[in-house]
C-alpha positions as CSV (number, residue, x, y, z in Angstrom):
1,M,-4.6,3.1,18.7
2,T,-7.8,4.4,17.1
3,P,-10.1,1.5,16.2
4,I,-10.9,1.0,12.5
5,Y,-14.4,1.1,11.3
6,P,-15.2,-2.4,9.7
7,F,-15.1,-2.4,5.9
8,S,-18.1,-4.8,5.9
9,A,-20.2,-2.3,7.9
10,I,-20.1,0.4,5.3
11,V,-23.6,1.0,3.9
12,G,-23.9,0.8,0.1
13,Q,-21.0,2.3,-1.9
14,D,-20.7,-0.9,-3.9
15,A,-18.5,0.5,-6.6
16,L,-16.1,1.9,-4.1
17,K,-15.9,-1.4,-2.1
18,T,-15.4,-3.4,-5.3
19,A,-12.6,-1.2,-6.6
20,L,-10.8,-1.5,-3.3
21,L,-11.2,-5.2,-3.1
22,L,-9.8,-5.5,-6.7
23,C,-6.7,-3.5,-5.8
24,A,-6.3,-5.7,-2.6
25,I,-6.4,-8.9,-4.7
26,N,-4.2,-7.6,-7.6
27,P,-1.7,-4.8,-6.7
28,G,-0.8,-4.8,-10.4
29,I,-4.0,-2.8,-11.1
30,G,-2.3,0.3,-9.8
31,G,-4.5,1.4,-7.0
32,V,-7.6,3.5,-6.9
33,L,-8.5,7.2,-6.7
34,I,-11.7,8.0,-4.7
35,R,-13.4,11.3,-5.6
36,G,-16.3,12.7,-3.7
37,D,-17.7,15.3,-1.3
38,K,-16.8,15.5,2.3
39,G,-18.3,12.9,4.6
40,V,-19.1,10.1,2.1
41,A,-16.9,7.3,3.6
42,K,-13.9,7.8,1.4
43,S,-11.3,7.6,4.1
44,T,-13.3,5.1,6.2
45,A,-13.4,2.6,3.3
46,A,-9.7,3.1,2.5
47,R,-8.5,2.6,6.0
48,G,-10.9,-0.3,6.6
49,L,-9.5,-2.2,3.6
50,V,-6.2,-3.1,5.4
51,E,-8.0,-5.5,7.8
52,L,-9.1,-7.6,4.9
53,L,-5.6,-8.1,3.4
54,P,-3.9,-11.4,4.2
55,A,-0.6,-11.1,6.2
56,I,2.7,-11.1,4.4
57,A,5.8,-13.1,5.1
58,T,8.9,-11.0,6.0
59,V,11.8,-10.9,8.4
60,Q,11.6,-9.7,12.0
61,G,13.0,-6.2,12.4
62,C,13.3,-5.6,8.6
63,R,12.5,-2.0,7.7
64,F,12.1,-2.8,4.0
65,N,9.5,-5.6,4.3
66,C,11.8,-8.0,2.5
67,P,10.4,-11.5,1.8
68,P,12.4,-14.2,3.6
69,G,15.3,-15.3,1.5
70,A,15.0,-12.3,-0.9
71,A,16.7,-9.4,0.8
72,A,16.9,-6.0,-0.9
73,A,20.4,-5.0,-1.9
74,V,20.4,-2.3,0.7
75,C,19.1,-4.4,3.5
76,D,22.0,-5.7,5.6
77,H,19.5,-6.9,8.2
78,C,17.9,-9.6,6.0
79,R,21.3,-10.9,4.8
80,D,22.1,-11.9,8.3
81,L,22.0,-15.7,8.7
82,K,20.2,-15.2,12.0
83,A,17.3,-13.3,10.4
84,V,13.9,-14.7,11.8
85,P,11.0,-15.1,9.3
86,I,7.7,-13.8,10.6
87,S,4.2,-13.0,9.4
88,K,2.9,-9.5,9.7
89,P,-0.1,-7.4,8.5
90,V,0.2,-5.8,5.1
91,P,1.7,-2.3,5.6
92,F,-0.7,0.6,5.4
93,V,1.2,3.8,5.3
94,E,-0.3,7.3,5.3
95,L,1.6,10.0,3.4
96,P,1.2,13.4,5.1
97,L,0.6,16.3,2.8
98,G,3.4,18.3,4.5
99,A,6.0,15.5,4.5
100,T,9.6,16.4,3.4
101,E,11.4,14.5,0.7
102,D,13.8,13.1,3.4
103,R,10.8,11.6,5.2
104,V,9.3,10.1,2.1
105,L,12.5,9.0,0.2
106,G,14.7,8.3,3.2
107,S,18.0,9.9,4.2
108,L,21.2,9.4,6.1
109,D,20.9,7.5,9.4
110,F,22.1,10.2,11.8
111,E,22.3,7.9,14.8
112,R,24.5,5.4,13.1
113,A,26.7,8.2,11.6
114,L,27.3,9.5,15.1
115,K,27.9,6.1,16.7
116,E,29.7,4.2,14.0
117,G,31.1,7.1,11.8
118,R,29.7,5.5,8.6
119,R,27.1,6.4,6.1
120,A,24.0,4.3,6.5
121,F,20.5,4.7,5.0
122,Q,17.5,5.7,7.1
123,P,14.5,4.3,5.2
124,G,11.5,6.6,4.5
125,L,7.8,6.1,4.0
126,L,8.3,4.5,0.6
127,A,10.3,1.7,2.2
128,S,7.7,1.2,4.9
129,A,4.9,0.9,2.2
130,H,6.8,-1.7,0.1
131,R,4.4,-4.7,-0.5
132,G,1.6,-2.7,1.0
133,V,-0.6,0.3,0.6
134,L,0.4,4.0,0.4
135,Y,-2.6,6.0,1.4
136,I,-2.8,9.8,0.5
137,D,-5.8,11.7,1.9
138,E,-6.6,14.8,-0.2
139,V,-4.1,13.7,-2.8
140,N,-5.0,16.6,-5.1
141,L,-3.4,19.0,-2.5
142,L,-0.1,17.1,-2.4
143,G,2.9,19.3,-3.1
144,D,4.5,19.1,-6.5
145,H,7.8,17.9,-5.0
146,L,6.1,14.8,-3.6
147,V,4.0,14.2,-6.8
148,D,7.3,14.0,-8.8
149,V,8.7,11.5,-6.3
150,L,5.5,9.3,-6.5
151,L,5.5,9.4,-10.3
152,D,9.0,8.0,-10.5
153,V,8.4,5.3,-7.9
154,A,5.0,4.3,-9.3
155,A,6.6,3.9,-12.8
156,M,9.6,1.8,-11.7
157,G,8.6,0.1,-8.5
158,V,12.0,1.2,-7.2
159,N,13.0,4.1,-5.0
160,T,16.4,5.7,-5.8
161,V,18.1,8.0,-3.3
162,Q,21.2,10.1,-4.1
163,R,22.0,12.6,-1.4
164,E,24.5,13.3,1.4
165,G,27.0,10.9,-0.1
166,L,24.4,8.1,-0.4
167,A,23.5,6.4,-3.7
168,I,21.1,3.5,-3.1
169,S,18.0,1.9,-4.5
170,H,15.5,-0.3,-2.9
171,P,12.2,-1.9,-4.1
172,A,9.1,0.1,-3.5
173,R,6.2,-1.8,-5.1
174,L,3.1,-0.4,-3.5
175,T,-0.6,0.2,-4.1
176,L,-1.7,3.8,-4.3
177,I,-5.0,4.7,-2.7
178,G,-5.9,8.4,-2.8
179,T,-8.9,10.4,-1.8
180,M,-9.9,13.9,-3.0
181,N,-12.7,16.4,-3.0
182,P,-13.0,17.8,-6.5
183,E,-14.1,21.2,-5.1
184,E,-10.6,21.7,-3.8
185,G,-9.0,21.4,-7.2
186,E,-8.0,18.7,-9.6
187,L,-5.1,16.3,-9.7
188,R,-2.1,16.6,-12.1
189,P,-2.8,14.5,-15.2
190,Q,0.5,12.6,-14.8
191,L,-0.4,11.3,-11.4
192,L,-4.1,10.8,-12.3
193,D,-3.1,8.3,-14.9
194,R,-1.0,6.3,-12.3
195,F,-4.2,5.4,-10.4
196,G,-5.5,2.2,-12.1
197,L,-9.1,2.8,-11.1
198,M,-11.3,5.8,-10.2
199,V,-14.6,5.8,-8.3
200,D,-16.9,8.8,-7.8
201,V,-18.6,8.6,-4.4
202,T,-21.7,10.5,-3.4
203,A,-23.9,10.6,-0.3
204,P,-27.0,8.3,-0.5
205,K,-30.1,10.0,-1.6
206,E,-32.6,7.7,0.2
207,A,-33.6,8.7,3.7
208,A,-33.6,5.1,4.9
209,V,-30.1,4.5,3.7
210,R,-28.8,7.7,5.3
211,A,-30.5,6.8,8.5
212,E,-28.8,3.4,8.5
213,V,-25.4,5.0,8.0
214,V,-25.9,7.3,11.0
215,R,-27.3,4.4,13.1
216,R,-24.2,2.3,12.5
217,R,-21.8,5.2,13.1
218,I,-23.4,6.0,16.4
219,A,-23.2,2.4,17.5
220,F,-19.5,2.3,16.5
221,E,-18.7,5.5,18.4
222,S,-20.7,4.3,21.5
223,D,-18.8,1.0,21.8
224,A,-16.2,0.3,19.1
225,A,-15.2,-3.1,20.4
226,L,-18.7,-4.4,20.6
227,F,-19.6,-3.0,17.1
228,R,-16.4,-4.5,15.6
229,S,-17.1,-7.9,17.1
230,S,-20.7,-7.9,15.7
231,W,-19.2,-7.5,12.2
232,Q,-16.3,-9.9,12.6
233,A,-18.1,-12.7,10.8
234,A,-18.8,-10.5,7.8
235,Q,-15.2,-9.3,7.9
236,D,-14.0,-12.9,7.8
237,V,-16.1,-13.6,4.7
238,F,-14.6,-10.6,2.9
239,Q,-11.1,-11.7,3.8
240,Q,-11.7,-15.3,2.7
241,R,-12.9,-13.9,-0.7
242,V,-9.8,-11.9,-1.1
243,V,-7.5,-14.8,-0.2
244,A,-9.4,-17.2,-2.5
245,A,-9.3,-14.7,-5.4
246,Q,-5.6,-14.1,-5.0
247,Q,-5.0,-17.8,-5.2
248,R,-7.3,-18.2,-8.2
249,L,-6.0,-15.1,-10.1
250,P,-3.0,-16.7,-11.9
251,E,-5.3,-19.3,-13.4
252,V,-7.9,-16.9,-14.7
253,S,-7.9,-16.6,-18.5
254,L,-8.9,-13.8,-20.9
255,S,-9.5,-14.7,-24.5
256,D,-7.8,-13.0,-27.3
257,E,-11.1,-11.9,-28.6
258,L,-11.8,-10.0,-25.4
259,L,-8.3,-8.5,-25.5
260,E,-9.0,-7.1,-28.9
261,L,-12.3,-5.7,-27.6
262,I,-10.5,-4.0,-24.8
263,S,-8.2,-2.2,-27.2
264,A,-11.2,-1.4,-29.4
265,I,-12.9,0.2,-26.5
266,C,-9.9,2.3,-25.7
267,C,-9.6,3.5,-29.3
268,E,-13.4,4.2,-29.4
269,F,-13.1,6.5,-26.4
270,E,-9.9,8.1,-27.6
271,V,-7.8,7.1,-24.6
272,A,-4.2,8.1,-25.2
273,S,-2.5,6.0,-22.5
274,L,-1.8,2.4,-23.2
275,R,-1.9,1.9,-19.5
276,A,-5.7,1.9,-19.8
277,D,-5.6,-1.3,-21.9
278,L,-3.4,-3.1,-19.3
279,V,-5.5,-1.9,-16.4
280,I,-8.8,-3.1,-18.0
281,H,-7.2,-6.4,-18.8
282,R,-5.9,-6.9,-15.2
283,T,-9.1,-5.6,-13.6
284,A,-11.4,-7.8,-15.8
285,R,-9.4,-10.9,-14.8
286,T,-9.4,-9.9,-11.1
287,L,-13.2,-9.4,-11.3
288,A,-13.5,-13.0,-12.5
289,A,-11.3,-14.2,-9.7
290,L,-13.3,-12.3,-7.1
291,E,-16.5,-14.0,-8.4
292,G,-14.9,-17.4,-8.3
293,R,-14.6,-17.9,-12.1
294,G,-11.7,-19.2,-14.1
295,E,-12.6,-17.3,-17.3
296,T,-13.2,-13.6,-18.0
297,T,-16.5,-12.6,-19.5
298,L,-17.9,-9.6,-21.4
299,A,-19.5,-8.3,-18.3
300,D,-16.1,-8.3,-16.5
301,V,-14.7,-6.2,-19.4
302,K,-17.6,-3.7,-19.2
303,Q,-17.2,-3.3,-15.4
304,A,-13.5,-2.9,-15.7
305,A,-13.8,-0.3,-18.4
306,Q,-16.3,1.7,-16.2
307,L,-13.6,1.8,-13.4
308,A,-10.5,2.4,-15.5
309,L,-11.6,4.8,-18.3
310,P,-13.4,7.9,-16.9
311,H,-10.4,9.6,-15.5
312,R,-8.3,8.9,-18.6
313,R,-10.7,10.5,-21.0
314,R,-10.2,14.1,-19.9
315,R,-8.6,16.3,-22.6
316,T,-8.9,19.5,-20.7
317,P,-9.8,20.4,-17.1
318,F,-13.3,21.4,-18.4
319,D,-14.1,17.7,-19.1
320,E,-15.7,16.0,-16.1
321,P,-14.4,12.4,-15.5
322,S,-17.2,10.4,-17.1
323,L,-17.9,7.6,-19.5
324,D,-20.8,7.3,-22.0
325,T,-22.1,4.0,-20.7
326,Q,-24.8,3.8,-23.5
327,R,-22.0,4.1,-26.0
328,L,-20.1,1.4,-24.3
329,D,-23.2,-0.9,-24.1
330,N,-23.7,-0.4,-27.8
331,M,-20.2,-1.6,-28.6
332,L,-20.6,-4.6,-26.4
333,D,-24.0,-5.4,-27.9
334,E,-22.5,-5.5,-31.3
335,R,-19.8,-7.9,-30.2
336,Q,-22.5,-10.2,-29.0
337,Q,-24.3,-10.4,-32.3
338,P,-23.4,-13.8,-33.9
339,A,-21.8,-13.4,-37.3
340,P,-23.9,-14.8,-40.1
341,P,-22.6,-18.1,-41.7
342,E,-20.6,-17.5,-44.8
343,A,-22.6,-18.4,-48.0
344,S,-21.1,-20.7,-50.6
345,P,-20.1,-19.0,-53.9
346,G,-23.2,-18.3,-55.8
347,E,-25.4,-19.1,-52.9
348,A,-27.7,-16.6,-51.3
349,P,-27.5,-16.2,-47.5
350,P,-30.2,-18.1,-45.6
351,P,-33.2,-16.0,-44.6
352,A,-33.5,-14.9,-41.0
353,T,-36.0,-16.7,-38.9
354,A,-38.7,-15.0,-37.0
355,D,-36.8,-15.4,-33.7
356,E,-33.7,-13.9,-35.3
357,E,-35.7,-11.0,-36.6
358,T,-37.2,-10.4,-33.2
359,D,-33.7,-10.5,-31.5
360,S,-32.4,-8.1,-34.1
361,D,-35.1,-5.6,-33.5
362,A,-34.6,-5.8,-29.8
363,G,-30.8,-5.2,-30.1
364,G,-29.9,-8.9,-29.9
365,S,-28.6,-8.6,-26.3
366,Q,-29.0,-11.2,-23.7
367,V,-26.7,-9.5,-21.1
368,F,-27.1,-5.8,-21.4
369,D,-30.2,-3.7,-22.2
370,G,-29.9,-2.6,-25.8
371,N,-33.3,-0.8,-26.0
372,A,-32.3,2.5,-24.5
373,Q,-31.8,5.5,-26.7
374,A,-28.2,5.9,-27.7
375,A,-26.6,9.0,-26.1
376,P,-24.8,11.4,-28.4
377,S,-21.1,11.2,-28.6
378,L,-19.3,13.4,-26.1
379,R,-17.5,16.4,-27.6
380,L,-14.3,17.5,-25.9
381,S,-14.0,21.1,-24.8
382,Q,-11.3,23.1,-26.5
383,R,-11.6,26.2,-24.3
384,L,-8.5,25.6,-22.3
385,S,-6.7,28.9,-22.3
386,Q,-3.2,29.1,-23.7
387,A,-2.4,32.2,-21.6
388,T,-0.8,30.3,-18.7
389,D,2.8,31.2,-18.0
390,G,3.8,28.9,-15.2
391,R,3.3,29.1,-11.5
392,R,2.2,32.4,-10.1
393,S,4.6,32.0,-7.2
394,L,7.6,29.7,-6.6
395,A,7.0,26.3,-5.0
396,A,10.6,26.2,-3.8
397,Y,12.5,28.7,-1.7
398,A,9.2,30.2,-0.6
399,P,9.5,32.3,2.5
400,R,6.9,30.1,4.2
401,G,5.8,26.5,3.9
402,G,6.9,23.0,4.7
403,Q,10.5,21.9,4.2
404,V,11.1,20.1,0.9
405,R,14.8,19.4,1.1
406,S,18.1,21.1,2.2
407,V,21.0,22.4,0.1
408,P,24.6,23.4,1.1
409,N,24.9,27.1,1.8
410,E,27.7,28.7,3.9
411,N,25.4,31.6,4.7
412,P,22.0,30.0,5.1
413,G,18.9,32.2,5.6
414,R,17.0,29.3,7.3
415,L,19.4,26.8,8.8
416,A,18.6,23.1,8.2
417,L,20.0,21.8,11.5
418,D,19.5,18.1,10.8
419,A,21.2,18.2,7.4
420,T,24.1,20.3,8.8
421,L,24.7,17.8,11.6
422,R,24.5,14.9,9.2
423,H,27.1,16.5,6.9
424,S,29.4,17.2,9.8
425,V,29.5,13.6,11.2
426,T,29.8,12.2,7.8
427,R,32.7,14.4,6.9
428,T,34.6,13.7,10.1
429,G,33.9,10.0,10.4
430,G,31.6,10.2,13.4
431,R,32.8,13.3,15.2
432,L,30.5,16.3,15.6
433,D,32.6,19.2,14.5
434,V,30.5,21.7,12.6
435,T,32.2,24.2,10.3
436,R,30.9,26.7,7.8
437,A,31.4,24.0,5.1
438,D,28.8,21.9,6.8
439,L,26.0,24.5,6.8
440,H,22.8,23.6,4.9
441,E,19.8,25.8,4.2
442,K,16.1,24.7,4.2
443,V,14.4,24.6,0.9
444,T,10.7,25.2,1.6
445,S,7.6,24.8,-0.5
446,G,4.9,27.5,0.1
447,K,1.4,27.6,-1.1
448,T,1.5,28.5,-4.7
449,G,-1.0,30.4,-6.8
450,A,-3.3,33.3,-5.8
451,F,-6.7,33.9,-4.4
452,I,-8.6,36.1,-6.9
453,L,-12.1,37.5,-6.1
454,F,-14.1,38.9,-8.9
455,V,-16.8,41.5,-8.1
456,V,-18.9,41.8,-11.2
457,D,-21.6,44.4,-12.0
458,A,-24.6,42.4,-13.3
459,S,-27.0,45.2,-13.3
460,G,-29.1,46.3,-16.3
461,S,-26.5,48.5,-17.9
462,V,-25.6,48.1,-21.6
463,A,-22.3,46.3,-20.9
464,A,-23.7,43.8,-18.3
465,R,-23.7,40.8,-20.6
466,R,-20.2,41.7,-21.9
467,R,-18.9,42.0,-18.4
468,M,-20.3,38.6,-17.3
469,E,-18.9,36.9,-20.4
470,L,-15.5,38.3,-19.8
471,V,-15.5,37.2,-16.2
472,K,-16.6,33.7,-17.1
473,G,-13.9,33.4,-19.7
474,A,-11.3,34.7,-17.2
475,V,-12.4,32.5,-14.3
476,L,-12.4,29.3,-16.5
477,A,-9.0,30.3,-18.0
478,L,-7.5,30.9,-14.6
479,L,-8.8,27.5,-13.4
480,G,-8.0,25.7,-16.6
481,D,-4.5,25.0,-15.6
482,A,-5.2,25.0,-11.9
483,Y,-3.0,22.0,-11.2
484,V,0.0,24.2,-12.2
485,Q,-1.2,27.7,-11.2
486,R,-2.9,26.6,-7.9
487,D,-5.2,29.6,-8.3
488,T,-8.3,29.9,-6.1
489,V,-11.1,31.9,-7.6
490,G,-14.4,33.3,-6.3
491,V,-17.1,35.4,-8.0
492,I,-19.5,38.0,-6.5
493,A,-22.2,39.4,-8.8
494,F,-24.4,42.4,-7.8
495,R,-27.7,43.5,-9.4
496,G,-31.2,44.4,-8.2
497,A,-31.2,45.1,-4.5
498,L,-28.4,42.9,-3.2
499,A,-25.0,41.3,-4.0
500,E,-24.7,37.5,-4.3
501,Q,-21.7,35.1,-4.1
502,L,-22.1,33.1,-7.3
503,L,-18.9,31.1,-6.8
504,A,-17.3,30.4,-3.4
505,P,-13.5,30.3,-3.5
506,T,-12.5,27.2,-5.4
507,R,-9.8,25.6,-7.5
508,S,-12.3,23.3,-9.2
509,V,-13.0,24.0,-12.9
510,E,-16.0,21.7,-12.8
511,Q,-17.7,23.6,-10.0
512,A,-16.9,27.0,-11.7
513,E,-18.3,25.8,-15.0
514,R,-21.6,24.7,-13.3
515,C,-22.0,27.9,-11.3
516,L,-21.2,30.2,-14.1
517,R,-23.1,28.4,-16.9
518,E,-26.0,30.8,-16.6
519,L,-25.1,34.2,-15.4
520,P,-28.0,36.5,-14.3
521,C,-28.1,40.1,-15.5
522,G,-30.5,43.1,-15.1
523,G,-31.8,45.4,-12.5
524,R,-30.2,48.2,-10.5
525,T,-26.6,48.6,-9.2
526,P,-26.0,47.8,-5.5
527,L,-22.3,48.5,-5.6
528,P,-21.8,49.2,-1.8
529,H,-23.5,45.8,-1.0
530,A,-21.0,44.1,-3.3
531,L,-17.9,45.7,-1.7
532,A,-19.2,44.9,1.8
533,L,-19.7,41.3,0.8
534,A,-16.2,41.2,-0.8
535,E,-14.7,42.4,2.5
536,R,-16.5,39.6,4.4
537,V,-15.3,37.0,1.9
538,L,-11.7,38.2,2.0
539,A,-11.8,38.3,5.8
540,Q,-12.7,34.6,5.8
541,N,-9.7,33.9,3.5
542,R,-7.2,32.4,6.0
543,D,-4.7,31.6,3.3
544,E,-1.2,33.0,3.7
545,R,-1.4,34.3,0.2
546,A,-2.4,37.9,-0.4
547,P,-5.7,38.1,-2.3
548,L,-6.5,40.0,-5.4
549,L,-9.8,41.8,-5.8
550,V,-10.9,42.4,-9.4
551,V,-13.9,44.8,-9.8
552,L,-15.7,45.1,-13.1
553,S,-18.2,48.0,-13.0
554,D,-19.1,51.4,-14.4
555,G,-19.3,52.6,-10.8
556,R,-22.9,54.0,-11.2
557,A,-24.1,52.8,-7.8
558,N,-27.8,53.5,-7.1
559,V,-28.8,51.1,-4.3
560,A,-27.6,52.2,-0.8
561,M,-27.2,49.9,2.2
562,G,-28.8,52.4,4.5
563,A,-30.4,55.8,4.2
564,G,-27.3,57.5,2.8
565,D,-26.0,57.9,-0.7
566,A,-25.0,54.7,-2.6
567,W,-22.0,56.3,-4.3
568,E,-20.6,57.7,-1.0
569,E,-21.1,54.3,0.7
570,S,-19.2,52.7,-2.2
571,L,-16.2,55.0,-1.8
572,M,-16.2,54.4,2.0
573,A,-16.2,50.6,1.4
574,A,-13.4,50.9,-1.1
575,K,-11.3,53.0,1.2
576,K,-11.9,50.4,4.0
577,L,-10.6,47.7,1.7
578,A,-7.5,49.7,0.9
579,Q,-6.8,50.2,4.6
580,R,-6.8,46.5,5.0
581,G,-4.1,46.3,2.4
582,V,-6.2,44.5,-0.2
583,T,-4.6,44.5,-3.7
584,A,-7.2,45.4,-6.3
585,L,-7.8,46.0,-10.0
586,V,-10.7,48.0,-11.4
587,I,-12.1,47.3,-14.9
588,D,-14.2,50.3,-16.1
589,S,-17.2,49.1,-18.1
590,E,-18.7,52.6,-18.7
591,T,-19.8,53.3,-22.2
592,G,-21.5,56.1,-24.2
593,V,-21.5,59.8,-23.4
594,P,-21.5,61.6,-21.1
595,R,-19.2,59.5,-18.9
596,L,-19.1,60.1,-15.2
597,G,-15.7,58.4,-14.6
598,R,-16.8,56.9,-11.3
599,A,-14.9,53.6,-11.9
600,R,-11.7,55.6,-12.0
601,L,-12.6,57.3,-8.7
602,L,-13.4,53.9,-7.3
603,A,-9.9,52.7,-8.3
604,E,-8.3,55.7,-6.6
605,A,-10.2,54.9,-3.4
606,L,-9.0,51.3,-3.6
607,G,-5.5,52.4,-4.5
608,A,-5.8,50.2,-7.5
609,P,-4.9,50.3,-11.2
610,W,-7.7,51.3,-13.6
611,L,-8.4,49.7,-17.0
612,G,-11.1,50.4,-19.6
613,L,-13.3,47.6,-20.8
614,D,-13.1,48.8,-24.5
615,G,-10.9,46.4,-26.4
616,L,-10.2,44.2,-23.4
617,S,-10.1,40.5,-24.1
618,T,-9.9,37.5,-21.9
619,Q,-6.2,37.2,-22.6
620,S,-5.4,40.9,-21.8
621,L,-7.5,40.6,-18.6
622,L,-5.5,37.6,-17.5
623,L,-2.3,39.6,-18.2
624,A,-3.6,42.5,-16.1
625,I,-4.5,40.2,-13.3
626,R,-1.1,38.6,-13.2
627,N,0.6,42.0,-13.3
628,A,-1.6,43.3,-10.5
629,G,-0.9,40.2,-8.4
630,K,2.8,40.5,-8.5
């Protein structure tokens, strides 16, 4: 078994460690989503948490983690009078991205069906994770079929299975911990809201801190046992804090005034989900328990809001998960201002003392800094395109991809052997006698969406600015509903002497918005350079999906790659792309008279459709892209 890096040895990342500890103390918070770049200890921290969790009481051999004396309705094992109570570590179950529904939900127990001729339930990962942690690495890449399953279970705390003659339910109360890299695409909003807390993790900026991270990691890899033993005392302290906080939590109080403040904060930040109010309430109480206090404070509410609100404030994919902390501070500062005593009828209010005037000028805050300049209110982007029309390719019945489920089919294209055998032994009462009526077909889930590479002429021609604006609008619109479309988009711009990859292939709206915020224009037209770069980018695309190349140019190439003619080099590069089977679309931006018509010739060399830029809008470009990609 691979040794686990000690949670206490993680350098910095205080917000991440706090969020994980809170979820360990109070599973009712709903888990935590960890967002960040590669290699910033997301997975290390999540896996390290399990060693800090106190053991749970269950029954020896139970596959549902039933508490002693409280067997699940489906658990025959725990209803046996000879069941032996034991103590075991809290379950920590990893959900693979390619898991089938049978593996996650559970299915017919094939072995018992063969031996005993009866239908029995084979528990899945959700049963294994009951009363523990379900960890999903790269949760934003999780298939839609599994997302739908998790939404149901997270909402009800119960897993219900109805298939192959089985109709059972079992408890599945679990803490979700997910990690993701935003550059690889966003998470569906419905699942995003199910995570109680969210933490953004970045690599340390200080050289000394980074050096300490590397130093500890090298020591761990050199001798894991020695390294773990050197951190055992710190691990014990963390675990003792978790146990003490769990015991203290039921006694922690939160005043009605703070409860009203929590709701006021959610209203101020326009949070639609009432789950936010509940999560802040639970998190604030848990923070107090973690700090050894019996009463929740204003500081607890502030910290809880900072963990629970950023991912719930997004109205469109263009809005980065964030919280205006100055605005939050101002709200809390106002709550700290003591109300002036009510004057008797006809009596003027008492004058303020010098001390009171000073406190008022300073913001009147004794907890938070009220001197900073208030940040302007955030405005929500309304640029989300309405031109989406569902997934570009089917998630189910895809010719390739992982198995999702199986369905009866007397003439299956892809035989689901396990489901076929299960159906046979169930129908015959334990005998293996396969007939056509038992045959089942695999339902698979392929990678949906499309890889679209834009090659944009940013040279000094009249239409350069128009081209770039059109591409920016199209890219952001394609990514605007990325969690449904699963599109991956890249952008190459060419001007001056060379072509440049402005946007590496991504499904992240945020990254695209940052890269395309200021688009350079001007200079000459190195078209052959751009087509050569496009070929290299497409060659690096190892996705099973066929890419789509969208070229926006007037075709007036005037910068050659070698000593030859730039236009002839462009045609040769286009023909080479066509020979590779690249699907393309050419948007002609030529204006004025005379017109050379080179973009149309470029389209012919690519074997691609040709469209004129005149009258072309973002919406019509999206439609053309979808038609070309079919």
